[in-house]
N, C-alpha and C positions, 0 to 999 in steps of 0.2 A: 393438451389437445394433441392428437395423433396426426402427425405429417404421412399422406400417401402420396408415390409417386404415381403419378398417373402419366403416362407416355403413350396417350389418344391416339396419336398417328400409329403408334406400331402397334398397339394391341387392336385397336379396331378393327383394322384392315391385315392384321398380320396371316392371317388364313386365306385371305384371298390375293394378297402378294404371293404367299407360297405356292398356291393353285396357279396364279401366271409364270411363275418360274418353271412349274412342272409342264406345264401344257407349251411354255416354249422349248423346252427339252424336246418333247415328243415330238413337235414341228422340224427341230434339227436334225432329230433321229431319221424321220419321215423322209427330209429334204436329202439326206445322206443316202437312204435306201432307193431314192428315185434315181439317182447318180448311179447307183450301185448296187445290184443285188443279184444273187444272195450276199449277204453280208454278218457275217458273226460278231460278235461282241466286240473284240479286239479292232477288228479293221472300223467298226462305227465310231470306236473312240479315238482310234486314229485319225478320223476324218472329220471329228466334230470337236475334238477336246472335252468331252464329257468323260468323267470318270466312269470306270466298269460297272462299278455297283450299283449307278444310276440309269446307267444303260440297261442291265439287267432287270432292273424294276419297270423301267420304259416299255421294254420288250414287252414285260407281263400285260401291262396296260394295254399295249396298242393290240396283242393278240385277243385280248378279253374282248376288246370292243371291235374286230374284226377287220382292223387297219389292216395287220400283216399275220402270215402263215409262217410256221418253223418249216425247215427243210434241212436235210443232211449237210449243205452248205451253207444255211444260215437264213437269217431273216428275208422273205421276201412280202413286196406290199400286194395286198389282195386286188383284183379283177374288180373288185365292187368298190374299194375305195379308188381305185384310177378313175372308174366310170362316174363316181358322184364328190371328186375333192370338191368341186365347187360350193359344194353344202358346207364346208368348213367356213368358206367367206360369208354366206348367209348367217350361220351362228354366228360368227365375231360380230357380224355386224347387229344382231339382237341383244349382244351381251353389251355394245357400246350403247344401245339407247338405254338399256335398263341404269348402266351407269350414268349416264347423262341425265336420267329421270330423278336417279339418287342424288346427284349433285344439286340438282333444281330443289330437290326437299332438301338436304342440309341448307341452301341457300334461303329457301323461304321458312322451313318451320324452326331451325334452330340459330341462321344468324340474323332471321329478320328481315332480308333483301328479298327485292323481289326480279 
């Protein structure tokens, strides 16, 4: 008989956990920029404790998403983001609803609970 090590907890939600960690890092960077901008990679790293290479990746994503713009002195939060930052709360609330629905589905369908 073949023995399979199923670490369901780590395998099934591994991508989701990684995405949550990345989103949390993006938020920390945005918070740092809201306090002091423009800021470069080194300054953001000093303010957040996040390694430079992760800051660099996050800044690319935040720029792609229109949250920041580069300047000669460092990253700057876009006026559009500042005007619409409440939308972050709406989005996280929608995600929480989806997660609660997933929990209900697991309880009902997989665990036989109501």
